[in-house]
ZANUZA-9485 format. One record per atom (N, C-alpha, C): z, y, x. Coordinates in pm, whole numbers, padded with zeros to 5 digits, always signed. Layout:
N
ZYX/...
END
This chain:
350
-02967+18618-04920/-02839+18632-04966/-02784+18768-04916/-02688+18827-04989/-02621+18956-04947/-02519+18921-04841/-02475+19021-04774/-02368+18998-04676/-02244+18955-04747/-02223+19006-04865/-02091+18952-04937/-02104+18804-04963/-02224+18755-05009/-02240+18616-05035/-02226+18535-04910/-02284+18582-04799/-02273+18509-04672/-02125+18494-04636/-02044+18595-04661/-01904+18581-04627/-01835+18468-04704/-01870+18453-04830/-01814+18341-04912/-01858+18211-04851/-01987+18195-04821/-02039+18069-04762/-01982+18034-04626/-01975+18139-04542/-01922+18116-04411/-01771+18072-04414/-01698+18120-04509/-01561+18073-04529/-01554+17926-04554/-01644+17884-04644/-01651+17735-04669/-01696+17654-04549/-01792+17710-04478/-01843+17643-04357/-01741+17623-04250/-01661+17730-04235/-01549+17725-04135/-01453+17618-04174/-01411+17609-04300/-01315+17512-04348/-01369+17370-04332/-01501+17355-04359/-01560+17221-04348/-01563+17175-04197/-01596+17269-04116/-01609+17239-03968/-01471+17198-03910/-01365+17242-03973/-01229+17206-03929/-01183+17070-03971/-01264+17010-04060/-01223+16871-04111/-01230+16777-03995/-01139+16690-03995/-01124+16584-03887/-01234+16480-03888/-01354+16522-03873/-01466+16438-03861/-01530+16435-03722/-01596+16328-03681/-01659+16327-03545/-01783+16406-03533/-01782+16538-03549/-01900+16621-03554/-01980+16600-03427/-01916+16563-03309/-01988+16544-03189/-02096+16443-03190/-02085+16355-03298/-02196+16250-03310/-02323+16312-03342/-02330+16438-03386/-02452+16508-03411/-02515+16568-03287/-02451+16564-03172/-02497+16617-03053/-02637+16553-03017/-02733+16638-02993/-02867+16595-02952/-02940+16525-03058/-02897+16536-03188/-02961+16469-03299/-03042+16566-03382/-03140+16510-03454/-03224+16592-03548/-03191+16543-03692/-03171+16633-03783/-03134+16596-03913/-03240+16657-04017/-03297+16575-04103/-03384+16618-04204/-03307+16634-04337/-03324+16750-04404/-03264+16764-04535/-03373+16794-04639/-03387+16709-04732/-03481+16735-04845/-03415+16814-04958/-03507+16890-05027/-03452+16976-05130/-03356+17080-05079/-03390+17137-04963/-03287+17213-04882/-03237+17336-04954/-03304+17388-05056/-03251+17506-05124/-03166+17468-05250/-03152+17341-05275/-03058+17307-05378/-02905+17328-05345/-02818+17327-05427/-02685+17364-05403/-02620+17275-05293/-02619+17146-05312/-02552+17060-05210/-02639+17064-05076/-02774+17057-05092/-02853+17060-04975/-02847+17183-04887/-02838+17295-04955/-02820+17426-04882/-02687+17427-04800/-02591+17371-04861/-02460+17365-04783/-02466+17275-04668/-02538+17157-04680/-02558+17063-04573/-02629+17141-04458/-02739+17204-04500/-02823+17284-04406/-02741+17392-04334/-02670+17471-04412/-02595+17580-04355/-02481+17520-04264/-02424+17412-04296/-02317+17359-04222/-02371+17310-04081/-02486+17239-04081/-02549+17193-03957/-02577+17318-03871/-02629+17428-03928/-02662+17541-03849/-02536+17612-03795/-02431+17611-03875/-02301+17666-03840/-02247+17583-03717/-02255+17452-03724/-02203+17367-03615/-02281+17396-03487/-02418+17425-03496/-02494+17453-03375/-02455+17591-03328/-02453+17689-03405/-02430+17827-03367/-02297+17867-03332/-02195+17812-03406/-02059+17856-03393/-01972+17751-03318/-02009+17628-03316/-01932+17519-03260/-02001+17455-03136/-02113+17509-03103/-02182+17455-02982/-02232+17307-02978/-02257+17259-03102/-02312+17122-03115/-02466+17138-03124/-02530+17071-03033/-02672+17085-03014/-02748+16988-03118/-02753+17037-03245/-02816+16961-03349/-02937+17038-03404/-03048+16964-03423/-03167+17033-03473/-03174+17001-03628/-03216+17103-03705/-03222+17093-03854/-03369+17116-03900/-03413+17014-03980/-03537+17028-04045/-03513+17040-04195/-03549+17159-04253/-03519+17183-04392/-03646+17176-04476/-03654+17077-04567/-03776+17058-04649/-03745+17102-04790/-03833+17193-04839/-03819+17245-04977/-03960+17302-05017/-03969+17328-05148/-04099+17383-05207/-04100+17534-05215/-03989+17590-05232/-03988+17734-05264/-03966+17822-05145/-04072+17879-05086/-04070+17955-04963/-03975+18076-04977/-03990+18151-05086/-03916+18270-05104/-03767+18235-05098/-03719+18138-05177/-03580+18105-05178/-03536+18052-05035/-03621+17983-04969/-03592+17919-04840/-03567+18036-04746/-03651+18142-04751/-03635+18253-04653/-03511+18331-04691/-03474+18339-04819/-03351+18409-04863/-03233+18338-04809/-03235+18206-04810/-03123+18123-04761/-03110+18110-04613/-03229+18089-04550/-03237+18051-04412/-03320+18139-04315/-03360+18257-04375/-03455+18346-04304/-03411+18382-04165/-03278+18410-04150/-03221+18451-04017/-03240+18347-03906/-03261+18224-03954/-03263+18112-03858/-03415+18077-03820/-03510+18131-03894/-03650+18095-03861/-03690+18151-03736/-03762+18066-03659/-03798+18105-03524/-03707+18045-03421/-03590+18001-03461/-03494+17942-03368/-03552+17798-03327/-03536+17755-03206/-03595+17624-03165/-03518+17510-03223/-03401+17528-03285/-03328+17414-03344/-03336+17420-03498/-03431+17501-03555/-03444+17506-03697/-03594+17503-03734/-03632+17405-03817/-03770+17391-03865/-03769+17394-04015/-03856+17483-04077/-03863+17495-04216/-04002+17424-04261/-03995+17330-04348/-04109+17258-04409/-04126+17306-04553/-04222+17373-04583/-04249+17410-04723/-04348+17311-04782/-04295+17211-04857/-04379+17111-04909/-04305+17035-05024/-04382+16954-05104/-04320+16867-05195/-04281+16737-05123/-04165+16681-05152/-04127+16552-05091/-04222+16441-05131/-04304+16452-05237/-04397+16352-05274/-04521+16351-05192/-04541+16459-05115/-04657+16470-05029/-04614+16417-04885/-04721+16375-04798/-04685+16325-04674/-04595+16424-04592/-04492+16375-04535/-04392+16455-04462/-04460+16518-04338/-04452+16651-04327/-04531+16718-04220/-04452+16740-04100/-04349+16663-04074/-04275+16678-03950/-04296+16548-03869/-04336+16558-03744/-04375+16451-03661/-04283+16423-03537/-04179+16495-03531/-04084+16467-03419/-03980+16364-03455/-03900+16323-03362/-03790+16225-03393/-03690+16282-03488/-03640+16194-03582/-03533+16234-03668/-03433+16119-03672/-03303+16156-03663/-03202+16058-03648/-03125+16032-03786/-03114+16143-03865/-03039+16135-03987/-03120+16206-04093/-03119+16150-04219/-03184+16212-04331/-03087+16225-04445/-03083+16352-04500/-03008+16370-04628/-03116+16389-04731/-03132+16294-04813/-03234+16290-04918/-03164+16347-05047/-03179+16479-05058/-03106+16549-05167/-03205+16612-05266/-03333+16600-05247/-03427+16655-05339/-03418+16587-05473/-03436+16663-05582/-03431+16616-05715/-03364+16704-05810/-03383+16687-05935/-03331+16774-06041/-03255+16687-06148/-03127+16744-06172/-03051+16670-06278/-03025+16757-06399/-03093+16880-06402/-03073+16974-06501/-03129+16924-06638/-03047+16930-06747/-03093+16901-06875/-03224+16974-06915/-03229+17106-06866/-03350+17184-06895/-03474+17115-06840/-03470+17058-06723/-03593+16999-06662/-03603+16852-06712/-03496+16790-06756/-03497+16655-06815/-03588+16663-06945/-03567+16777-07020/-03639+16799-07141/-03780+16852-07119/-03802+16933-07013/-03931+16997-07000/-04022+16933-06889/-03961+16859-06795/-04044+16801-06685/-03988+16665-06651/-03977+16566-06746/-03928+16439-06706/-04016+16358-06613/-04147+16389-06623/-04238+16322-06523/-04209+16370-06378/-04180+16498-06364/-04151+16557-06232/-04022+16490-06178/-03924+16465-06259/-03796+16406-06219/-03824+16263-06171/-03911+16191-06246/-03941+16054-06207/-04027+16054-06074/-04115+16144-06064/-04200+16150-05944/-04108+16172-05826/-04021+16264-05833/-03935+16292-05714/-03849+16171-05671/-03783+16121-05772/-03687+16004-05742/-03758+15879-05712/-03876+15857-05763/-03950+15727-05733/-04048+15753-05618/-04154+15829-05638/-04264+15848-05544/-04204+15925-05424/-04127+16030-05447/-04065+16103-05338/-03975+16024-05242/-03904+15933-05304/-03806+15850-05227/-03887+15747-05147/-03988+15687-05212/-04077+15587-05143/-04156+15654-05028/-04205+15779-05057/-04272+15853-04959/-04187+15882-04838/-04069+15921-04863/-03974+15956-04756/-03938+15833-04674/-03916+15719-04742/-03883+15594-04673/-04000+15539-04588/-04126+15559-04633/-04239+15523-04560/-04247+15604-04427/-04219+15738-04449/-04217+15823-04328/-04103+15781-04240/-03991+15752-04292/-03873+15718-04212/-03898+15585-04134/-03970+15496-04202/-03999+15363-04140/-04091+15394-04009/-04190+15481-04018/-04276+15516-03908/-04203+15603-03806/-04116+15686-03852/-04047+15776-03758/-03922+15704-03696/-03881+15590-03751/-03765+15515-03705/-03637+15604-03705/-03620+15675-03813/-03494+15757-03830/-03383+15656-03843/-03263+15690-03808/-03152+15597-03801/-03074+15574-03928/-03065+15675-04011/-02984+15655-04132/-03040+15751-04242/-03045+15703-04368/-03076+15786-04483/-02958+15788-04575/-02914+15918-04614/-02815+15931-04715/-02874+15985-04838/-02859+15909-04953/-02923+15949-05079/-02818+16009-05168/-02847+16121-05232/-02765+16175-05337/-02806+16116-05465/-02721+16013-05511/-02744+15948-05641/-02649+16006-05745/-02624+15939-05849/-02545+15998-05960/-02455+15899-06025/-02351+15943-06087/-02256+15851-06155/-02332+15791-06285/-02438+15852-06320/-02503+15801-06440/-02579+15670-06422/-02588+15618-06293/-02647+15487-06276/-02560+15380-06341/-02437+15409-06371/-02349+15304-06434/-02387+15290-06586/-02452+15386-06639/-02487+15379-06784/-02363+15374-06875/-02375+15303-06981/-02268+15305-07086/-02178+15189-07052/-02055+15221-07014/-01956+15111-06972/-01846+15107-07083/-01820+14989-07126/-01721+14970-07232/-01597+14903-07176/-01477+14939-07219/-01359+14867-07187/-01309+14883-07052/-01349+14994-06979/-01305+15014-06847/-01226+15150-06832/-01122+15150-06758/-01045+15273-06735/-01096+15343-06615/-01160+15276-06520/-01222+15337-06402/-01354+15271-06373/-01445+15346-06315/-01576+15289-06270/-01581+15272-06124/-01564+15145-06066/-01589+15131-05928/-01739+15110-05897/-01769+15083-05776/-01906+15079-05742/-01990+14953-05792/-01922+14872-05862/-01987+14750-05921/-01978+14755-06075/-01941+14865-06134/-01917+14869-06281/-02041+14904-06359/-02144+14830-06353/-02269+14863-06422/-02257+14836-06570/-02309+14939-06643/-02318+14914-06791/-02466+14920-06828/-02492+14956-06949/-02625+14956-07003/-02695+15092-07007/-02824+15085-06995/-02904+15211-07001/-03021+15183-07102/-03046+15276-07183/-03164+15262-07279/-03275+15337-07210/-03374+15263-07156/-03491+15324-07092/-03564+15422-07175/-03559+15423-07303/-03628+15510-07395/-03543+15631-07440/-03415+15638-07392/-03339+15752-07424/-03398+15884-07356/-03385+15996-07420/-03437+16113-07373/-03394+16152-07230/-03275+16112-07188/-03225+16148-07058/-03254+16038-06948/-03309+15928-06989/-03313+15810-06892/-03406+15834-06778/-03497+15933-06786/-03575+15957-06667/-03496+15985-06547/-03382+16035-06564/-03290+16075-06451/-03212+15945-06401/-03124+15891-06483/-03045+15774-06421/-03131+15659-06392/-03237+15627-06471/-03319+15509-06440/-03387+15528-06304/-03435+15648-06283/-03513+15669-06156/-03407+15677-06034/-03289+15712-06051/-03190+15711-05949/-03145+15564-05919/-03143+15482-06022/-03123+15340-05999/-03226+15279-05917/-03357+15314-05953/-03470+15266-05878/-03471+15319-05737/-03433+15448-05710/-03424+15502-05576/-03329+15420-05490/-03215+15379-05546/-03119+15303-05465/-03181+15168-05440/-03253+15107-05536/-03321+14980-05511/-03426+14994-05401/-03502+15107-05396/-03593+15129-05289/-03526+15128-05158/-03415+15196-05147/-03342+15210-05021/-03302+15068-04979/-03252+14984-05062/-03208+14853-05031/-03334+14770-04992/-03446+14780-05061/-03561+14705-05025/-03609+14738-04878/-03615+14870-04849/-03664+14908-04717/-03561+14877-04606/-03435+14867-04644/-03332+14819-04556/-03361+14666-04529/-03380+14592-04625/-03397+14442-04607/-03527+14414-04536/-03641+14480-04571/-03767+14448-04516/-03792+14518-04383/-03743+14643-04369/-03779+14718-04251/-03655+14762-04165/-03544+14727-04213/-03413+14756-04133/-03373+14904-04137/-03416+14985-04232/-03377+15118-04235/-03231+15133-04289/-03130+15184-04210/-03003+15196-04257/-03001+15305-04366/-02905+15280-04467/-02890+15384-04572/-02759+15374-04624/-02722+15480-04700/-02602+15478-04789/-02643+15569-04907/-02580+15547-05019/-02596+15631-05128/-02461+15678-05180/-02456+15804-05228/-02330+15857-05287/-02360+15891-05431/-02276+15839-05515/-02296+15858-05660/-02208+15978-05707/-02268+16090-05725/-02193+16215-05740/-02171+16246-05892/-02058+16308-05913/-02018+16354-06055/-01990+16498-06048/-02075+16575-06125/-02031+16719-06166/-01992+16804-06049/-02085+16832-05952/-02057+16920-05852/-02089+17062-05881/-02025+17159-05817/-02051+17296-05850/-02011+17380-05739/-02048+17513-05739/-02004+17606-05641/-02110+17714-05607/-02084+17795-05504/-02188+17901-05472/-02323+17845-05456/-02419+17917-05486/-02562+17875-05472/-02612+17782-05580/-02520+17750-05679/-02570+17668-05796/-02651+17768-05886/-02749+17710-05950/-02831+17789-06051/-02739+17811-06176/-02747+17931-06222/-02678+17974-06343/-02756+17995-06464/-02883+17992-06446/-02981+18013-06558/-03075+17890-06566/-03107+17860-06697/-03201+17756-06725/-03161+17623-06658/-03030+17593-06654/-02990+17462-06604/-02946+17365-06716/-02851+17404-06792/-02814+17313-06904/-02679+17239-06881/-02642+17219-06753/-02520+17155-06729/-02399+17246-06762/-02289+17179-06798/-02172+17250-06852/-02126+17358-06764/-02091+17331-06642/-02031+17432-06551/-02135+17548-06533/-02259+17517-06507/-02358+17621-06483/-02375+17712-06604/-02382+17653-06715/-02405+17732-06840/-02278+17826-06875/-02162+17769-06858/-02048+17842-06884/-02022+17951-06779/-02045+17924-06660/-02029+18016-06552/-02134+18132-06568/-02253+18098-06608/-02360+18186-06632/-02326+18287-06745/-02275+18237-06847/-02233+18328-06961/-02123+18417-06916/-02022+18375-06838/-01908+18469-06806/-01954+18564-06704/-02037+18522-06612/-02085+18621-06509/-02167+18727-06579/-02243+18686-06680/-02329+18787-06752/-02245+18871-06851/-02118+18838-06867/-02033+18915-06957/-02054+18870-07103/-02100+18752-07126/-02124+18706-07264/-02012+18612-07305/-01982+18619-07438/-01888+18519-07499/-01945+18381-07465/-01852+18281-07456/-01895+18143-07429/-01903+18076-07571/-02018+18033-07610/-02034+17965-07736/-02066+17816-07708/-01960+17736-07745/-01974+17587-07726/-02043+17526-07839/-02140+17440-07819/-02211+17370-07925/-02150+17242-07962/-02018+17232-07950/-01946+17113-07981/-01801+17161-08006/-01709+17060-08025/-01565+17104-08050/-01494+17123-07912/-01567+17100-07807/-01512+17126-07670/-01409+17025-07623/-01395+16908-07692/-01300+16810-07657/-01341+16713-07549/-01466+16714-07518/-01513+16619-07417/-01456+16665-07278/-01423+16558-07197/-01347+16588-07070/-01451+16564-06955/-01432+16657-06855/-01518+16639-06734/-01422+16654-06610/-01470+16615-06494/-01396+16646-06367/-01495+16690-06273/-01463+16803-06206/-01564+16880-06125/-01521+16877-05980/-01626+16863-05891/-01599+16860-05747/-01667+16981-05685/-01592+17057-05604/-01646+17171-05536/-01753+17127-05429/-01847+17211-05409/-01958+17175-05320/-01911+17139-05180/-01818+17216-05132/-01775+17191-04984/-01703+17060-04981/-01629+17010-05073/-01563+16882-05077/-01671+16771-05082/-01780+16799-05166/-01880+16698-05178/-01964+16685-05048/-01985+16789-04976/-02064+16786-04850/-01983+16716-04747/-01848+16740-04732/-01771+16676-04637/-01764+16528-04665/-01768+16489-04794/-01772+16352-04833/-01895+16280-04782/-02009+16351-04794/-02130+16293-04750/-02137+16272-04593/-02084+16370-04528/-02076+16343-04385/-01977+16247-04339/-01867+16223-04424/-01773+16113-04399/-01844+15983-04407/-01933+15969-04510/-02010+15852-04533/-02110+15834-04414/-02170+15942-04373/-02262+15931-04258/-02199+15882-04135/-02080+15932-04107/-02014+15893-03985/-01936+15765-03990/-01887+15732-04105/-01780+15621-04108/-01823+15503-04194/-01916+15506-04280/-01947+15400-04374/-02023+15290-04314/-02011+15172-04359/-02094+15058-04332/-02233+15077-04388/-02332+15027-04318/-02471+15040-04364/-02485+14972-04507/-02578+15029-04580/-02629+14970-04704/-02514+14958-04811/-02424+15050-04806/-02323+15059-04910/-02323+15190-04986/-02273+15187-05108/-02272+15295-05187/-02125+15343-05217/-02113+15478-05247/-01977+15533-05266/-01978+15626-05388/-01873+15615-05465/-01846+15710-05569/-01798+15841-05507/-01848+15955-05558/-01805+16087-05508/-01770+16174-05621/-01645+16201-05640/-01593+16283-05743/-01457+16340-05708/-01408+16431-05787/-01268+16489-05775/-01207+16458-05910/-01134+16346-05922/-01072+16311-06044/-00929+16365-06065/-00888+16455-05968/-00754+16504-05969/-00727+16601-06085/-00826+16672-06136/-00810+16778-06240/-00899+16753-06351/-00901+16650-06423/-00990+16635-06549/-00958+16748-06651/-01056+16802-06710/-01035+16915-06797/-01135+16901-06921/-01094+16948-07039/-01181+16945-07152/-01278+17069-07132/-01385+17058-07195/-01487+17173-07188/-01428+17302-07247/-01348+17287-07357/-01290+17402-07416/-01184+17464-07325/-01103+17381-07257/-01007+17444-07157/-01081+17502-07032/-01193+17438-06994/-01267+17492-06885/-01314+17632-06922/-01373+17642-07047/-01422+17775-07090/-01308+17881-07094/-01186+17842-07138/-01074+17936-07141/-01036+17968-06990/-01035+17877-06903/-01002+17894-06762/-01110+17997-06700/-01230+17984-06733/-01329+18074-06674/-01309+18219-06726/-01278+18227-06850/-01257+18370-06906/-01132+18427-06841/-01029+18344-06820/-00908+18396-06759/-00925+18435-06613/-01008+18364-06533/-01034+18385-06393/-01119+18514-06388/-01200+18533-06485/-01292+18647-06486/-01215+18778-06514/-01097+18760-06573/-01014+18877-06614/-01082+18973-06696/-01157+18928-06797/-01224+19014-06899/-01174+18978-07026/-01075+19055-07073/-01008+19019-07200/-01098+19027-07330/-01215+19086-07308/-01307+19101-07428/-01384+18974-07446/-01387+18879-07346/-01472+18762-07369/-01392+18661-07452/-01466+18589-07533/-01414+18492-07630/-01476+18360-07610/-01414+18257-07647/-01466+18120-07658/-01477+18084-07802/-01610+18051-07842/-01635+18020-07974/-01694+17879-07984/-01644+17792-08072/-01695+17656-08088/-01783+17650-08209/-01900+17592-08194/-01992+17566-08308/-02015+17416-08308/-01924+17338-08356/-01926+17191-08347/-02046+17135-08411/-02113+17034-08353/-02221+16961-08410/-02204+16813-08399/-02243+16742-08496/-02236+16592-08492/-02335+16530-08400/-02442+16596-08370/-02549+16540-08286/-02538+16589-08142/-02577+16500-08046/-02582+16533-07910/-02731+16588-07886/-02735+16705-07816/-02866+16768-07787/-02949+16675-07701/-03078+16681-07711/-03162+16599-07633/-03149+16641-07483/-03146+16532-07398/-03133+16553-07258/-02994+16555-07205/-02890+16529-07298/-02756+16530-07253/-02700+16383-07280/-02611+16344-07184/-02547+16217-07190/-02439+16209-07301/-02441+16120-07384/-02351+16111-07494/-02248+15986-07479/-02244+15929-07358/-02153+15819-07337/-02008+15874-07333/-01921+15784-07368/-01773+15820-07352/-01752+15825-07195/-01683+15928-07158/-01658+15943-07018/-01553+15849-06963/-01583+15786-06852/-01488+15702-06781/-01481+15760-06632/-01359+15771-06589/-01337+15832-06453/-01393+15742-06346/-01443+15805-06240/-01491+15736-06126/-01378+15695-06032/-01382+15572-05980/-01293+15523-05888/-01341+15560-05748/-01270+15651-05676/-01314+15698-05549/-01231+15640-05430/-01162+15530-05459/-01072+15472-05353/-01156+15427-05233/-01272+15376-05257/-01352+15329-05143/-01387+15441-05049/-01432+15547-05098/-01454+15669-05026/-01337+15718-04956/-01221+15732-05031/-01097+15775-04973/-01048+15686-04858/-01082+15559-04866/-01041+15465-04757/-01110+15504-04623/-01215+15583-04632/-01281+15630-04506/-01216+15752-04449/-01113+15807-04526/-01036+15914-04473/-01070+16050-04542/-01148+16041-04643/-01182+16165-04724/-01093+16182-04843/-01064+16313-04873/-01006+16340-05005/-01051+16491-05036/-01051+16523-05161/-01095+16665-05199/-00974+16758-05171/-01005+16877-05131/-00902+16973-05090/-00908+17108-05177/-01023+17129-05244/-01043+17264-05315/-01003+17242-05460/-00911+17309-05508/-00876+17301-05650/-00979+17359-05748/-00972+17319-05867/-01069+17365-05963/-01059+17519-05975/-00943+17575-05980/-00923+17716-05992/-00970+17790-05876/-00948+17740-05748/-00998+17803-05632/-01148+17791-05617/-01206+17679-05656/-01349+17661-05647/-01428+17758-05742/-01372+17774-05861/-01432+17864-05955/-01420+18006-05907/-01305+18036-05847/-01282+18178-05796/-01390+18208-05688/-01414+18109-05597/-01512+18134-05497/-01651+18149-05549/-01682+18075-05655/-01816+18075-05717/-01837+18208-05785/-01731+18258-05855/-01731+18393-05915/-01758+18499-05806/-01688+18490-05693/-01697+18591-05590/-01838+18588-05535/-01901+18475-05523/-02040+18465-05474/-02141+18532-05569/-02110+18527-05699/-02202+18586-05800/-02158+18713-05854/-02069+18782-05787/-02022+18912-05832/-02107+19021-05771/
END
């Protein structure tokens, strides 16, 4: 990362570290983060390192990922430190760390429509084989708690509901083009519960909806925020392949990460939590307009090319908002507005 990009990230890390959470519970602990160069996972990793180096909390970080070049770009300044270990491997392979681990953030996996269309087997391998491999390792290592990044898509198609709480399961078509992702996340949660029942491994899952922020991929992703941000950063007009009326609600990466730590510190074992920011729902068309406004480039236009068909790899269910009251009862609430989060993401990519 450039020094400019580090400044943006450090500002988020400082804000997160000021959250009224019992960070001292990390003292003397080792935390494994899978998929460490992903957007959410990189922020978890950076926050743990920030707490060690700036807040004096003696926590050891084990960052597992496949891309050495990206890992060194993100974490290179920490390599060689006794409290940071970099594991370059696939989560589906035997975990190559043999010391004690107390907490695991299992964040490896891909939700990109691009990879859903081009590598559905890889998505299934990570969420099924990778999760089982990690749990087998955790069983032998006797780690104390696993936090899984799941998805709102496990609810499937829900009819007649105004809000989706943690029990609002609908239907999923296993032969749908996109089902490699939500079906394998459902199975990953089932694996966690099975290992909890049979081997006593504590776990929680968080069902995340539409996170974004610095360090997100802007190319070859396919998700709405990534594609639109990528167009605007590149100075291209935004061309919507729909009428833009579909509504989404987006959560900034720092809010999502503090939510995951809230679950780690305060949640009951073997429970799941919805994770979203439903305070500012916005249509895709209005999001596109907001992006062009914040970029302050009056030459950029928003063009709609409406289609009656949903592209392969995209979810075509009617959106129902997530009920996050269970998570908020633990003391969490989102703090970063959509406008502010987009501004920070633009600054990072400028």
